[in-house]
C-alpha positions in Angstrom: 2.4 -0.1 41.5 -0.2 -2.8 41.8 -0.1 -5.7 39.2 -3.7 -5.1 38.0 -3.1 -1.4 37.6 0.1 -2.2 35.6 -1.6 -4.7 33.4 -4.4 -2.2 32.7 -1.9 0.5 31.6 0.0 -2.1 29.4 -3.3 -3.2 27.7 -4.4 0.4 27.1 -1.1 1.2 25.6 -1.1 -1.8 23.2 -4.6 -1.0 22.3 -3.7 2.6 21.3 -0.8 1.3 19.1 -3.0 -1.3 17.4 -5.7 1.2 16.4 -3.3 4.1 15.5 -1.3 2.1 12.9 -0.9 3.6 9.4 -3.2 2.4 6.6 -1.8 0.0 4.0 0.3 1.6 1.2 1.5 0.8 -2.2 4.0 -2.1 -2.3 7.4 -1.2 -3.4 8.2 -4.7 -4.4 6.1 -4.2 -7.5 8.3 -1.4 -8.6 11.4 -3.4 -7.8 10.1 -6.6 -9.5 9.1 -4.6 -12.7 12.2 -2.4 -12.6 10.2 0.8 -12.7 9.2 3.7 -10.5 5.9 4.4 -8.6 4.7 7.1 -11.0 4.4 4.4 -13.7 1.2 3.2 -12.0 0.3 5.9 -9.5 -0.9 9.6 -9.6 1.8 11.1 -7.4 -0.5 13.9 -6.3 -2.7 11.3 -4.4 0.0 8.6 -3.7 -0.6 5.7 -3.0 -4.4 5.9 -3.2 -4.9 6.8 -6.8 -3.7 4.7 -9.7 -3.4 6.0 -13.3 -4.6 4.0 -16.3 -1.6 1.9 -16.3 -2.0 1.0 -12.6 -5.6 0.1 -13.1 -4.8 -2.1 -16.0 -1.9 -3.8 -14.0 -4.3 -4.4 -11.1 -7.0 -5.9 -13.4 -4.4 -8.3 -14.8 -3.5 -9.6 -11.4 -0.2 -7.4 -11.1 1.2 -9.2 -14.1 2.4 -8.1 -17.6 3.1 -4.4 -16.9 4.7 -3.9 -20.3 1.4 -4.8 -22.1 -0.6 -2.4 -19.8 2.0 0.4 -20.6 1.4 -0.2 -24.4 -2.4 -0.4 -24.1 -3.7 0.6 -20.6 -7.3 0.1 -21.6 -7.0 -3.7 -22.1 
């Protein structure tokens, strides 16, 4: 196989992998850090895209103070 042809195959293969990667998903480190589970902040029927009221509050507060969001998600 000629080097140019081989290089073209490799570049095309790498390009396919780069554009077929999965979209970003929820970060499990939040659940671990807060010692909770994903349904605390997410609507599980549309996970990870949709957050519930607690998840939206947690996001608004810079992903800090989950306990206060659980008490009053509208803050």
